[in-house]
N, C-alpha and C positions, 0 to 999 in steps of 0.2 A: 763663473759666479757673478751674481748681479752687482756686486760692489765694483767689479771691473768697469762696468758702464758708468757707475757713479764717478770713479776716478778719472775716466776719460773726459767727463764733463766738468772737471775741475774741483770736485769735492774731495777733500783730504780724508783718506781712508786708513784705518788700522783694523786688521782682522786677525783673530787668534783662534786656532784649533776648531775651525768649522769642519765638521766631518765630511768624509768622502771627497776631499780635495787633493789635487796633485801638487807637486813642487811648484812654487809660485812663478807666475809669468807677469805679475803686477809691475807696471813700469813706474807708477807714482804711488806713494804711500808705503805702508808697512803691512806685510802679510806673513804670519807665522803659521806653519802647518805641521801637524804630526808631532807636536811636543807632548800634549796630553790628550790626544783624541781617542775616542772609543774605536773608531775604524781607522787603522793605520794602512794607508795605501802606499806608504813609502817611509823614508826616514825623516827625522826632524829637519826642517828647512825654513829659512827666512830669506826674503828677497833683499834684505839689508844685512851684509856680512858683519858689520859692526854690532848690530843688535843681536844677531845670532851668537856672536862671541860673548856678549854681555849675558845673554840668557844662560849659555852653557857655564859661564864662570860663576854667576851669582845664584842660579836656580838649579843647576845640574839637570838630571833627567827626572821625568815624572815617574813615580813608583808604580803606576798602574800597569804599564807595559802592554803587551799584546794579549788579546783574549785567545785562550787555547780551548776550542770547543770539544773537550772530552770530560768524562765524569771526574769529579773531584771528591776527595775525602774531607772530613770535617776540619782537619788541620789546615788543608790547603784553602778551604773556604774561609776559615778564620783569618788566614794570612791575606787573602784578597780583600776582606773586609777592612783590615787594618791598613793595607796599602791605599785603599780608596780614601779612608779618613785622613791619612797622612798627605795624600795628593791634593785634597781640596784646598787647604790653606796655602799650599804652594801655588796652585792655579790662581787663587784669589790675589796673592801677592804679585804674581806675574801680570795679572790684569791691571792692578794698581800701578805697577811700574810702567807699563806701556801707556796707561792713561796720562801719567806724569811726563814721560820722556819722549812721546811722539806728538806731532801736531795733527789733530784730527777734527773733522766735522762729523764723521760717521765712524762709530766704533762698534764692532761686533765681536763677541767672545762666547765660547760654548764650554759648559762644564760637562765633559764626556763621562765623568765619574758616575753621574746619575743613571746614564744609559747602561754602563757596565754593571752597576749594582742591580738594575732591573733584570739584566740577563742572567746573572749568576746567583743573586741573593734573594730572589723573589720567594717569599715564604710559602711553605706548603703545610698541609694539615696532617702529614704522616707522623705517627708517633715516633718513628725512627729517623726523622728528618736530620740531615747533616748540617743544615743551614743554621748558623748561630741566631739565637732569638733576638729580634729587634734590629738585626744588622742593617736591613734596607732602610728602616725608619731613621736610624742613626746617620746614614748617608744623606738622606733627605734633610735632616735637621742641620747637618754640617754645611750643606750647600745653602740652606736658608740663612744661616749665620754669615756665610761668606758674602752672599748677595747684600745683606744688610750693611756690612762694612764697606762694600763697594759703593752702595748708594749714598753712604755718608760722605763720600769723597766727590760726589757729582754735584755740580751747580744745577739743581733741578729747576731753578727759575728760568734758566736759559737753555736747558737741555731736555729734550723729550726722551724718556726712558721706556723701552718696551721689553717686558719679560715674556718669553714665549717658549713653547715646546712644539716641535714639528709633529709629534704624534705621541700617543699614550703608551702605556705598558700594561701587559696583562699576562696571565698564565698562558704558556704556549701549548695550545691544543692541536698543533699541526700533526698530521700523519704523513708528512713528506718522506719519511724514511721508508715508506712502502713503495714509492714510485720506482726506484732503481731495481729492486728484485722483481717487481711486477713486470717491468719492461724486459728484464733478462729472460723471464719465463715466457712472455709473449713472443720474443724474438726466437727463442730456442724451439718453439713449437710451430712457427709460421712457415708454411711452404710458399715460396715467392710467387707461384702462379695460381695455385688452387685454393690457398688459404687453409689447407688441411694440416694435421699434425706432422711434424718432421719425424722420419724414422730414427735419425741420429741427431739429437739436439746439439746445437753449437754451445760449447762451454766458454764462459768468460773467465779468463785467468789473469790475475793481476797480483804480483807479489806485494806491491804497495798497499793495495786494498786489503789483502790478507793480513798484512802487518797491522794496519789500522784497526782491523777487527779483533786480532788476537793479542797484541801487545797490551799489557795492563795500562789503563788510562793514566794512573799516577806516573808511570814511567814515561808515557808519551808527553804528559804535561811538563815533566822535568826536562826532557830532551828539547822540546819545542822552545823553551825559554832560553836555551843556550845557543840556539842557531839564529842566523839572520832572518829577517822577514822574507827575503827572496827564497831562502831554503824552505821555509814553512809553506810558502805558496806553491813551490815545486812539488812538495810531498802531497799537498791536498789535490793539486791538479792531476798527479799520477794516480792517486787513489780514486779519483772520480772518472778519469777518461782512459786509463790504460787497461790492457787486458782484453779489449774487445777484438773480435774478428770482424772488422768493419765491413768486409764484403758480404757478411751475413747479418748485419746489424742495421735494419731499415729504420729503426727509431731508438731513441735513448732518453733517459731522464736527465734533466739539467739539475745541477746542484743548486738548491734554493733555500729559502729561509722559512717563511710561513706558508708557502704554497708549493705544490708539486707540479713541475712543468715538464711537458713531454715535447721532444723536438724530433722532426723527421730528418733522417740522414740523406739529404737531397744532393744529387749530383749538381755540380756547378755552384754549389753554395758551401757545403762542407768539404774539407780538404780531402776526405776519402769517402765521399758520398756514394751510395749504391742505389738509391731510388731515383727514378726519372719522374719528374712531376707530371701528373695526369696520365701516367702509363697504366697498363693493366695491373702490374704489381703494386703501384701506388694506391689504386682504388681498392684492391684486395686487402692491402695492409691496413688502411683506414677502417674498412669494414671489420677486419679482424680485431683491431683495438676496441 
């Protein structure tokens, strides 16, 4: 992270909940990760144990928790809405606490609630929409209020303040869910030499994938909230990658977000690769795709 270089050059740094960061390796300054981040790559951690204890004692845990990417009913969506609204003033109070209790020249903090709200509470025009009316607007308004209170605490004569968003938010029109079944079908019908249909298509069998498809989403949501982050990661990994007959799987779909990515199962790169780069099979497979 760029603030590590700032710290190495003698600038006093305090960082809070910047997303997609791992447990802190910061030697000077204060870094808090995964307290109230949208993307939790691990557990709550601070490079200063005394501050981590203070946060746990005085602020507890953030009510937002982990995002579970399954369909939700109206009651669950309403619960997420209220948790975000409850978490925003807690995040604001934590920011103010760190501003007062740490020595800093550079301070960075992120409201992950606005991103989570965009993922889950983005309004749609369906008459049977389950999303509570005005839910996302209320999240935006609560963050505006929180930022106002934070700015009131800043000496803006001697402090430069930058408000920013790394990217916008919009309705997700991705068709990424087509890539995995399309690749399964391509692989099942591909002959490794001639590129013709296989007489006996290879089947992809994965118990975890089957459970993810068949178990009601509300039940998946409840179970996921009761298990550790590592357990959720293991389940998703198995749902995505298990069940393949890798010796007959020359290519596969990567689990993605807004895009559908395809990856060749190359020898000497993948752990169970079956395609040799620039071989006859390699060229036939690319032509087949």
